[in-house]
N, C-alpha and C positions, 0 to 999 in steps of 0.2 A: 068303957074302952080306954085302955091306957095309951100313952103317946106312941109307943112302938107299934101297937096294933093299928092306930090311926094312920101312921106313916106307911105301914105295909099295905093297908087298904087303898091308900092314895097312890101307891107305887113310888113313894119317895124315900123308902128306907135305904136305897143305895145312893141317894143324892149326896154328893160331896161338895166342898167349897169350889173345887175346879169346875164341876158341872154348873154350879150357880153362876160363876163368872162367865162361863161359856154361853149358857142358854138364856140368861136374864136379858130381856130386850132393852133394859135401861143400863146394862153394865157393859163389860168388855166385849161380850158376844155381840151386842147390838152395835157397838162401835166398830168391831171388825166387819160386820155385815155392811154397815154404812160405807166403810172403806172399800169393800169389794165393789159396791155400787159405783163409787167414785172411780175405782180402777177401770171398770168397764166403760164409764163415760170418757175416760182419758185415753181409751184405745188400747189398754193393756190386754194381753192375750189371756183368755180364760179357757183352761183345758178341763173337760168334763170326762171323768173316768167312770166306768161301770164298777161300783163297789165290789160286786161279786166276781169281776174279771178285770182286775186293774192292769193286766198286760194285753188287753184286747187292742188290736191295731187301730190307730187313729190317723186321721188325715192331717197333714201339715197345713200351715197358713197359706202357702202358695206352692206351685209346682216345684218339687225338689229335683235337683240334678243327681243327688246321691241317694241310693237306697240303703247303703251300708258303708261302714268304714273299717279298714284294717289299719290300726295305728301301731307302728313299730318304734318302740322307745328304747334307745340305747342307754341303759342306766349307767351314769357316771360321766356322760358328756364327751363324745368323741371330738377330736380336734378337727375343726373345719379347715385349718391350714394344711393338714395332711391329706385331705380328701377332696374338697370341692372349691375352696376359695384360694385360687392360685395367686401368689404374690411374689413375682420375680424380684421386686425391689427389696423385699425382706431378706432374700438370699444374700444380697450384697452387704447387708448389715449383720450377717451371722457372726456371733462371737464378740461384737462390739458392745460397748456400754450403752445401756438403755437411756434414751433421752429423758431428761428430768420432767418434761411436760407430760410424759406418759405415766408418771407416778404421782404427780401432785393431785390431791383431792380424790384419788381412787381408793377403793376398798379391795383388799386382796385376802385370799385364804391363807397363803403361805409366803408370799414374797416379803422379804425384809431387806433393808439396805438397798443397794443399787445392783440390779441383776444385769445379765447380758442378753442381747437379742438372740433369737433362735430362728434360723432360716428353715424353709420347708425341708422335710427329711426324705421326701420321695419325689420321683419324677412325675410330671404332669403332661398330659397331651389333650388336644381337642378331639372331640368325638361327635359323630353324626353330622347331619346337615345343620344342626343348631350350633355346632362348634363348642359344645359344653366342655369346660375344663374339668377333668376327673383324673385323680392320681392313679398310679399303677397298682395301688393296693386293692382296687375293685375292678378287675378286668372283665368279669361277667356282667356287671352292672353297666359298663360302658356300652354294651349292645343295646341298651334301652335309653340312651341319652336323649333321643328325640321324643320319648314319652314323658320325660321328667320335667317338672316345674320347680326350679330352685328358687328359694327365698334366701338370699345371702345377707339380709339385713335384719334378722331376728334379734329381738332384745327382750330382756326380762329384768325384774327388780331385785332378784336374789342371786347371791354368789356362793351360797352353800348348798350342798346337794339336796338335803331333805326339803327345805323350804322351796327351792327352785323346782323340784319335782312336783310338789303340791301345786305351785302356780301353774305349771304346764297342764296338769290333769284336773285341777279343781278350780283354778282361777284365783286362789287365795293361798297365801303362805302359811295360814293357820289350819290346824286340824278341824274336822267337823263339817266340811263343805262337800257337796255332791260332786262326783267326778263327771267329766264330759259324757261318758257312756250312760250314767244315771240320768242326766238331763235329757239325753236323746231318747232313752227308754221311757222316761216319764212323758215326754212329749209325743212319742209316736207308738209306744207299745211294741209288740213283737209280731212278726208275720207267722211264726211257728209257735203255737201254744204249748208244744211239748218241750221247748227249749227256752232258756232265759233270753232276754233281748240284749244282754251285756255279759260277755264272757272274757275271761282273762287267762293268759298262758304265760308261764315263767320259764326262763332258761338262764344258764350261767351259774347255777349252783347256789344262788342266794336271792332272797327277796330284795326289792328296792329298799332304800334307807328307811322310809316311813311306812313300809308294808302295805297292808290292806286299806289304809286311808286313801291310797291313790285310786281305789276302785269302790270306795264306800258311797252310800247314798246320802250321807249327811242328814240334813233336815227333811229330805224327801222321804216318802214311805220306803221302808226297808226292802220291799219287793223289787225295787229298782237298782239295788246295789249289784256290782259285778260279781259273777260266780267264778271263783278260781278253779281251773281245771288242771289236771296233771297229764303229762305225756307218757308216764309210766305208772303201773299199778292201777288202782281204781281211779277212773277219770275225775270223779268228785268224791271227796272224803265223806264217809258216813252215808253215802247214798244207797249202798247195798243193804239188804235186810240182814239182821243178826242171824246167827245160826239157829235153826229151829223155827224161824218165823217165815211163813209162806206169804205169797202175795195176797191171798185171800184174807189172811189174818191181818196183814198190814192195812188192807182196804177197810175191814171192819173197825180197826182201831182208829183210822182216820175219820170214818163216819161218826164214831162216838165223840171224838175230839171236836169235830166240826159242830156237832149239836151243842156241846158245852161252850164253845167259842161264840156260837150264834146267840145263845142265851146271855152270855156276858156282854155281847155287843148291844143286845136289846136293853140290858140294864144300865150300861154305862155309856154307850154310844161312841166309844173310842174307835176311829176308823182303822187304827193299827191292828185291831182285832180281826177285821175282815182281811187285812193284808196278810196276817198270819195264816188264816185259813187258805188263802190263795197260794202262799208259799208252800204249805204242806202238800197241796194238790199238785203244784208244779214239781215238787220233789218226787212225788209218786209217779208222775208221767215221765220224769227224767230217768227213772230207773230202767225204763225200756229204751228210750230214745238216745240217751247220752252214750252208753257203751257202744252202740252201733256207729254213731257219728264220730266218736272220739277214737275209733280204731282205724289205723292206716294199713293194717296187714293185708287187706283185700285190694289195695291199690296196685295197678299194673307195674311190672318191673321197670318199664321205661319212665314211669313217674318217679319211682324211688331214685333212679339214676339221675333224673333231671334235678331233683331237689337235694340229693345226697342224704336221703333219710335212712334211718336204721330203726325199724320197729322194735319197741321194747326199751329204747334208750331215751334219756332226756336230752334234747338238743334243740337249738334254734331252728334247724332244718325241719325236724319233726313238727314243731309248732307252726311253721309257715304252711306246711301241708295241711295241718289241722285247721288253720285259719281259713284256707280255701274251702274245706269241707263245711265248716261252720257257716261261712258266707253262703254256700250253696243251699244250706238248710234253713235259711231265713233268720239267722242271728244278725242283729242290726249293728252292734258295736263290738268289734273284736280287738282286744288289746293285748299286744305282745310286749313283755318286758325282758330285755336281755342284759343281765348284769355283767360287769367286768370292764367297763369303758373308762374308768377313772385312772388315767394314764400317769401314774407316779412310779418312781423307782429309785434305785441308788444312783442312777445317772440318767441324763436325758436319753442316751442311746438305749439303755435298758427299758426305760418307761415307754418310749415311742416306738423304737424299732423292734422290740421283741414281743411284749404283750400286745401291743397295738396291731402288729402284723397278724398275730394269731386270731385276734378278734375280727379283723377285716376278712380273713380267710373263712372264718366260721359263718359269716353272714352273706358273703358275696354271691355264692351259688344259689342258696335258698331264696334270696330276694329276687334274683334274676328269674328263677324258676316260677316264683309266685306271680310275677308280672306276666310272664309268658303264658302260664296256665290260665290266669284270669282272662287274658286276651283271647286265647284259643277257645275258651268256653263262652265268649261273648259277654263276660261279666265286668270287664274293665270299664265299660261305658257307664255303668251305674254303681261301681264300687270305687270308693276313694281309698287310696293307699297313702299313708303319711309316714315319713321317716324323720327322726330327729332325736336330740338329747335335751337336757334341761338348761344348758347354757353353752357357751363356747370356750375357747382356750386362748390364752394370752400370746402375744407375739414375742414376749420375752420369756426366758427360763425362770423357773422358780429359784428362790434363794432362801431356803429355810434357815440357814445358819446366820444370815445377816452379816453386816460388817464386812470383814475380810475373810470370813469362813468359806464363801463361794461354794456352798454345797448345792449344786444344781440337780434338780430331780424332775425334769419334764416341764410341761407348761401348766401355769396356774389357771384358775377358774376365771372366765371372762363373761359377765352378764351383758356387756355392751354390744357384743356382736357374735352371732353364730348362724349356721346354715341349717335349713330344714328343706326337705323336698317332698313334693306330692305328685301323684300320678292318678289318672283315671277320671272319675265322674266330675264333670263340670270344670275341670282345670285345664288351662291352656298347656299343651305339650311343647316341649323343646324350647323353654324360655328360662332366662335368669332374671330375677326381680331384685332390685336393691343392690347396693354396693358398699363395700368398706373402703377405708383409706388404703394407701399403698403398702402399709404394714399389716393390714388385716386386723386392726385393733379396734377401731371405732367405725360406726356406720356413718357414711357421708351422704347417702342418697336413699330415699324411700324407706325410712325405718318402719318395721312391722313389730309391734309389741305382741306378746303372747295373747293379750286381750283381743287384739285384732285377728289373730289366728282363730280364737274361739268364735268371734262374731262371724268370720268367714265360713267356718265349719257348720255352724248353725244355719247360715244362709243356704249352704248347699243342701241341707236337709229340709229346707222350706220354712225356716223360722227367722223372725226378726229378733236379734239378740236383745234389743232394747225393750221388747214386749214380752219375751218369754221369762216369766218371773214366778216366784213362789213366796207367799207371805210367811215370814218367820221373824220373831222377835221385833215386831213392829215395823219391819222393812219389807219391801218387795225385793227379795234376793234374786240375783242374776248370776249366771256363769261368768259374765264379763265384769261383775262388780259395779262400783259406783263411778269409776273413772271412765272417760270417753273411750269408746272402742269402735273401730271402723271396719267395714267389709272391704277387703282388698280386691276391688272389682277388676283391676288391671290384670289379674292372673286368672280370671274366670272366663269361660267361653260364653 
């Protein structure tokens, strides 16, 4: 018997160096298993998935307040000073030279030289019993002032769009880390086995700066990545069968493919092979479920009027209505990206007053309708709605020309202070948390880093962010990273 025959008889002909390192009890595999034992002893959370059904619903660590989240991200970072963070003192300094202490030691995307201060561009009033300050750009949203929880002291580490968006959605400014929705799907599975647990909707005509990395699964199994849907055409690209392929033929092909993948898994033991089988099966089920859920044509006329929807067109309004439908159908994490909030232009007036007005008008009615709709259906109590951008805007105007050029083009990026609001499951309604200085430039009370937001969201889903981890590259990776992150308990019911 030659060596190849001997290996085949022993079942070792497919063994590779990676398998040896993984499975050898005295090698890296044993070290990893020992580490897992230590992890359990130290109280780290262990999540056990059914390999044949990785999206099966799982119980959280403790009773959750939120069953699902609808996260509304305004791509490009809207100015908090024109929407929610009212600063009358800033208005008095409009057009005056920026104080030097505001510039020293700070990083800017565009400011050069000494810029001028820029006062609020719109009128503010207090609304509801809470007395929340909201500008006249969002008249419909003001009706929900007493439902909203404003965090006016948000902070991030990044001042450029791509890295800042990655921090908000993955907890890390570098590519390759799982999105919030992937963490939640991995930890909880999905309540509807015919739909993914994490779905993404895009409006504004463009993808965010770093694209699908914002809803990727990173080092988690790929079955937990976000599925991008469209509000026009086929809801999911390549989900429909090609011409001439019936559903029965598709089923037979998947069965054959599953047998091949199962054999591959038996030979190599790669868990991603089982994940691939699960993805194919999910896609097959989605062919029936997604077209029905992703259609808004059958919604009553009064619902279309409430949202301002137009079936067959791509819009933020359509996506808000689709988000409600996805939430109704058991999707756990629904992410909306609306591009176009990067307020730059040939002048401050053009950047803030024209494009900004249009963007505010496009979201005001749909968001108001979404909150009303969820409340009327009894879903707001266990659905968390989050609104925000990737950072804030400066109290001074940009000065791209520098020196004496004085070419002002709106507000620059400000990672030091921005506003985010939440409503619904587990969040105190009608409050404002945190505060910026009288110019709205720096946080002076109760700072909330993006990491703290992540810890708070995981807490609302029933997880301790310090314990929810995944072993990768020798580390217990977490959504909140390695730096301290706290749950903002003062905003929770």
